[in-house]
N, C-alpha and C positions, 0 to 999 in steps of 0.2 A: 379202815379206808384210808389210804394215803392222800395227804393233801398238798396242794401246789400253789405257787404264785405265778402268774402269767405276766411276762414282761414284753412290751413293744418297743423295739429298738429302731427307730426310724432314723437311719443314717444318711449320709451325703450320696452314696452310691447304691444303697439297698436298704430294704425294710425287713425286719426279722421278728418273728415271734418266737420267745423262748420260754419253755416251760421249766420252772425250778422247783426242786424239793424244798421243804421249809428249813433245811439245813444249808441252802445255798448251792446245791448241786444241780447240774443241767440234766434234765430227764429228756427233753426232745427240743429240736430246732427246725424251723421252717423259715425259708428266705426267699426273696424275689429282688432282683435288681430293677432299677429304673433308669431311663434314658437320661443322658447329659446332653443338654442343648447349648450350643455356643453360637448364636445367632450374629454376633459381631466380636472382634477381639476384645478380650477383657470381660465379656458377658458370659454368665452361667445360669442357666435356667433349669427347672424341673416342671413337670406337669403335676399339679396338686390333685387332679382327678386320678392319674395313674398311681400316685402314692396312696391315696385312699383305697383304691381298687386292690392294690398289692397288699395293703394292710389287712383288709378283710380276707383275702385269700390265704395269707400265711397264718392268720389265726385259725382258719377253718382247716388248714393243712396240718398244723401242729396238734390241733385237738383230735383230728382223725388219726394221725400217725401214732400218738401216744395212747390212744384208746381210753382217754379220760373222760369221766362224766362231769357234767356241769357242776354238780354239787361238790365235787372235789376241789374246785377253784375257790381259794380264800379271798383273792383280790387281785387286781390288775395294776401295773405300774407302767408309766410311760417315760421313755427317754428319747431325746430328739436332737437332730442336728440343729445347732443354735444359730440365731441371727437371720436365717432364711426366713423370707416373709411371703405372704400371699394374701390377697383380697378375696372375699366371697360374698354372696348375697345372703343377708341376715335371715331371710325367710326360707328361701329354696336351698341354701348352702351350695349353690352353684358357683364354682370358681370364676372370678371375674378378671383375673391376671395370671400369668405365669408365676410360679415361685421364683423369686430372685434369691439366688443362693449366697450364702455368706462369702464365698470366693469371689463374687461378682464385684468389679471395680468401676463400674460405668459411672458412678456418682462422684469420684475421687476429684475430677477437674472442678465440678461444682463446689465441692467442699473447700478446695483450695482457694477458690474465688471469694469464699465467704468466711474464710478462716478468722479474719479480724472480728467479725460479729459473733461467730459461733465458738471458737476454740476455747476461750476462757471459761464461758459459761458451761459449756459441755463437760470440761474437765472438773469444774468446781461442783456441779450438780450430780453428774452421773459417775464421776471418777474415772471416764474413759478418755483416751485420745481421740481426736477428730479424724476418723478414718471410714472409708467405705465398707470396711469389714462388719460394722455393726448395722442395725436395723433401721435406724431413724432416717438416714438419707435415702434408703432404698423405698421406704414407704412414701417418703416426700416426692421422690422422682416418680413413682407411679402416679401420684395425685397431680402432679405438675403436667404430665404428658397425656393425661386423660381427663378432659374437662367434665364429661359425664360422670366419670367415676368421683370426681371431686365434688360435683353438685350433689350426688347421691350420699356422699360420705357427710356433707353438711347436713343432709336431712336424717342422717342416722340409719340409712337403709342398708349399709354394708358393714362388714366385719373385716378387721385386719389382724393378723396374729402370726406367730411362729408356728412351726410345724406341730408342736404339742397342742396348741389351741385349736388348730384345724382338725387334728384327729379327735380331740376331745369333743368338739362340737358335733362331730359326725357320729362318734361312738355313743353319745347321749341322745341322738336324734334332734339336736338343736336345743336341748335343755340347758346345757351349761356352756357358757362362754367365759373361759378363764384360762390363766396360766399360772405358773408359779414364780416365786422370787428369783430363782436362779436364771430362769429365761428372761424374766423382765429386766434383770441387772445387765443383760447384755444388748438391749435395744438402744441405748443412748437417750432414752426417754425417762428412765427410772431414777428418781432421787435416791441416791444410795444412803443418805443420812435420814430421810424422812420416810422411806419405805413406801412410796407411792408414786404414781406417775407425776411428772414435774410439769406443772402449768406453763412455766416459762420456756422449757425445752419444746413442748408441744407447739407453742406459738411461734417460736424460732424456726421450727421445721414445717409450720403451717399444716399441722395434723390435728384434726378435732379430736379431743380426748375421748369423746363418746364412742368412737369407733375402736378403741382399745379394750382388751379383755380385763376382766377383774384379776387382781393379783392375790393369790392364796399361798399358804405355806406349802413347802415340797412334799410333806406327808400329811394327809388329812383327807377331807371329804371332797372329791371331785364328781360326784354323781354316780349313776348307775348306767351300765351299758344297755343300750336298746337293740343295737346292730353292731356286728352280724349276730344273727339269731342264735348262733350256736354257743354264744356266751352271754346272752341276754339275761340280765339280773345280777351280773358280777359288779361288785363295787370297785370303783376306780379310786384308789386311795394314795396315789403318788405320782408326781411328775418332777423330773429334774432334767436340766440340760445335759447333753451327753457326757461332758467332761466332769461336771459335778457328780453325776451318777457313777462314773468310773471311780472318782475318788471315794465315794461312799461305798462302792463295791470293794475297794482296796482297805476299807476301814481306815482312811485317812480323815479322821473326824475330831482329832485333838490338835492343838497348837504345835506346829512343827513337823507334823506328818505329811509326807510328799509323795505324789505318784506322777508318773509320766505315761502318757497313752500314745501308742504308735499306731495311727490309723490312716485315714485319708489325709489328715494333717497330724501334727504331733502337738500334744498340749501338756504342759507341766502345771500342776496345782499344788501349793503348799498351804495347808490349813493354818489360820492366824488366829483362831478362836473367835471371841464375840467382838473384838475390836477391829474396826475398818482400817486395813493396812494402807500403806502408801509405798511408793518406790520412785526413786529418782533415776532408775536404771532401766527403764523400759517396760517393766512389768505393770500389770494393771490389777486393781482391786475388783473382786467379784464376790456375789454371795455364794457360798459353798453349799448351804442347805438351811431349811427351817423345819423343825418337827413341831407340828400343832402350834400352840400358842407360846412355845419356848422362844427365846432370843435367836436371832439369826446368827449363823456361823459364817465367817468370811474366809477368803482365801486370796492369796496373790497368785496370778496366772501368767504364764508365758505361753503365747499362741504362735504356732509354726504353720504357715498356710499349707505347705506342700510336703508331704512324706510319702505315704504309700501311693499317693495319686501320681507322683513322679514316676514309680514303677509302672503304673497303669498307663501313663502317657507313652512310656518307652515300649509298652506291649502293643497298645492299640493304635496309636497314631504314627509313631515312629516305626513300629512293626519289627523291632529288632528280635523278638522272640514271640512264639505263638501263644504261649499261656504263662502263667505266674510260676508254676512248677518249674518249667524250663528256665525261666529268668533267674530263679534262686539257684538252680544247679549250675548254670552258666557263670554266675557271679562267683560261686564258691570254687570254680575250677582254677581260679588264679590265687596267688597268695597275697596280692596287693593290687592297688589300682595302677601300678606303673607310672605314678606321678600325675595321674589324671584327677581333676577335682570337678565336681559337678555341683553348681549351686541352682536349685530349683525355684527361683524368684519369679515363678509364673504370674503371680498376683502381687508383685513386689516383695518386700521383706516385711514380715511382721515382727514379734518381739525378737530380740530387744531393740531393733533398729527402727522400725515403723518407718520404712523408706518405700513409698509408693512408686518411685521412679525406678527402682532396681528391676533388673530383668535377668532371666535365666542365663547361665554361662556355663560352658563346658571348656575347660582349659587344661594345658599340660600335655596335649596329645603329641605323639611322635609317630614315626613309622612303625614302631613296636607295638603302638596300641592296637587292641582288638576289641570286639563287642564285649568280651568278658570284663576288660578293664572299665569300660564305660558303665556297664550294668553294676559292677562292684562300687564304682564311684557314686552312682545313684543311691545305691543301698546305704553306703557309708554317710552321705549327705544328712540323712536323718540324725545320725549320732552326732556328727559336727554341729548341727543346728541346735540340738539339745544341750551340748555343752556351752554354747554361747548363752542360752536361756538359763541354764543352772548356774553359770557364773554371775549373771545378773542377779539371780536370787540370792546367792551368797553376798554380793555387794549390797543388795538391799537390805538384808537382815542381819548382816555382820556375823553370820553363823555358816560354818561349813557343814555340807551333808556328811552323814556317817553311812548311809546307804540310801537306795532308792527302789520303790516298788514300781514294776513296770506292767503294762497290759496292752491290748489292742491286737489287731490282726497281724501286724508285723512281729509282735513278741513271740511268736512260735520260731522265729528265726534265731538259732543259737549264735550264727556268725555275727549278726547284728548286735545281739546283747552282749557278747564277749568283747567286741570292738568298743561298745559303749562303756563298758566296765573299765577297759583299758584307757579310754580318753578321759574319763571322769576321775579314775583312780579311786573309785569307791565300789563296794559290792552292789550288784544289781540283782534284785530279787523278783523272780517270776512266780505267781501264785499257781496253784493246780487249776483254778478256772480263770482263764484270761479274758473271758467274756465279761468283764467286770462292769462295763457300761450298763448291760441289760441286768446284771446281777445286782448292781446298786439300785436300779429301779425296782427290782422285785423285793429286795430287802426293805427298802423304804416303804413299799406297799405293805409289807408285813407289820411294819411299826404303825402305818397309818390306819390299818385295820384292827390293831390291838393284839396281834399274835405274839409280837415281841413287845416287852414292857419299856426297854430303854436301849441305848446304844451299846451297853455292856453286854447285852444278850447277843449282839453280832460279833463281838470281838473273837470269840473262840471259833466263829465258823471260818475265818481266813487261814489258809493253809499254804506253806511254801512248797513249790514244787522244785525250782533250781535257783541256786545262788550262783551268779558268774563273778569270780573274784579277778581284780586287775592283775596283769602280769607283764604289762609293757615297760620296757626300759624308759626311764624319764626323759632322757635325751631324745629318743625317738618320738615320744609323746608330743614333746615341745616342738620338734621340727615338723611333724605333720600338722599341728595346730597353727604354726606360723605360716605355713603354705596356704591352708584353709583361710585364714584371715586375709592373706594377699588376694585370694579369689573373691572374697566378700568385697575387699575395697574396689576391685575392678568391676564387680557387678553393680555396685552403687554408683560408680563413675561412668558408666557407659555412654551416658549422654554428653560427657566432657565436663 
């Protein structure tokens, strides 16, 4: 009887249930998109109830489609969009607020006003820059703007958590209220040195520590599923934030190993081993993973807010094309952008600039410009942004990359990956399974349930699909990057 791991991949735009064989290959996938709410400029919200409903449905759909029996499931792993937060009732599990999404920037003005009080303490204790990207200010905002919620929080009647915690509490019927170290390290409330919620940070953001979940290792015991009924009794043995899960799925588990994920945003992680890293070039330290009672593994991360979501914006809101397939075809119909550059700073610029005042910019247009040039510029913007982050990584570590592993939904695009290799001047390696976020959660669940004995068991499961080798003339590369950085400069100075 063949056995499987089930992964829940709760992302920014959709939730997926993916069934993996024990050697890390995909058997079946079920997915459901959820709505994106933008009630005000800079605000991004989801419905926690819709996400839980979709999660239950995709689990049922994948089990039905694969015709897999319950006893064939060895374990369940969860991976999730990080930093997004929601409050819910501790007893009934009814959502009490919308999900405030990681892209949401409503709290940045408040953070700027309080930077003298907060910035140094946040950096010293959490390792993170003071920005609306992370969870703490979102939680604080919800409490400040809802007195009844704040009163209930003081009485311990509510829970707050990132999406892994929300799903876990529901999957276990309210029995387990926990998160893992990777998600905790993205909240701006976690003490990176002490491996616990930081009392001072909680006080500074006026968040009762009692409403926060227990912090556990990434692979280990997270309880047993009670709902949906089709997988009741399955052990939950792994939770990782999506980018850490992608790195795990790429087997970037030793110091120096690096991956870049091209999804809604774009995220670079380089494993730095068991030492907490630092960077003076705009990258941030984060927990990469923790297996059981072993020491935590750390990483340097470069986060890009807008990658695939820029293409979604051009498709859905600007309506340049009817669907993603057409977008890719039209972008590929021209050999270059015709001098057009697109900087998708819809939420400001994240790494390595951390400029919340930056705004999106489309520049270089002439009478020659067509939709195809604009779409190609949007596609290439992800590669340009990745170059900036990888340059910051090299400056931080003093080491140049020899190659980079890539994954994520946009990694199916050969045009993008070849352009990325050309700009970086290093080989870009795409694995056979690009669903590495879900794959990482599944393999970590295998470790958590004891199917694998150690990380070496996982090394041989990674397989190369395609390597893209650089072929661009150095002078052309330098000129393209020079104009890109001119566009970045204008994006950052749009207010004067």
